[in-house]
C-alpha positions, -999 to 999 in steps of 0.1 A, spaced: 468 274 544 445 243 557 460 219 572 459 185 556 438 162 569 472 143 578 489 169 596 452 170 613 453 132 625 497 133 630 480 169 657 456 154 674 477 121 679 505 136 689 508 125 729 511 86 710 539 73 703 546 75 662 542 42 655 511 46 660 504 79 648 513 61 616 493 29 619 464 55 625 477 79 590 478 46 576 449 31 584 427 66 571 445 64 538 440 33 534 397 34 532 405 73 515 420 49 489 392 19 488 362 45 494 376 61 466 381 30 441 346 20 455 333 58 439 347 49 411 338 12 401 302 24 417 298 49 387 315 30 361 294 0 360 263 1 345 234 -25 358 223 -51 331 189 -30 327 203 -6 319 230 -18 296 198 -40 285 182 -11 278 201 11 265 208 -20 240 173 -19 228 169 16 220 207 20 200 186 -20 183 158 7 175 175 39 161 201 25 141 179 8 112 175 51 108 209 56 87 204 29 64 165 42 53 172 58 18 155 97 20 157 119 -8 192 130 -35 198 162 -12 230 185 -26 257 202 3 246 232 -6 209 225 1 220 217 29 240 243 41 213 263 25 190 239 57 214 246 86 228 278 80 200 298 60 208 318 27 
């Protein structure tokens, strides 16, 4: 089984006092949590330009659902989708 990063840190710093090792482990864990949080927020945040682009595309597409087309029965719809 591969040792965890915390185990590797503890082994590498085994010549230091337990208090110092704990401080280093806590620092590393804190940095990892901050990095993960930054990566998640970067993935979920959207720039205002991207938001405006998506909104304009949706505004162009939305009126399409309001257009009236020919009446189609469910049977015709199924034939169109699945063939007959």
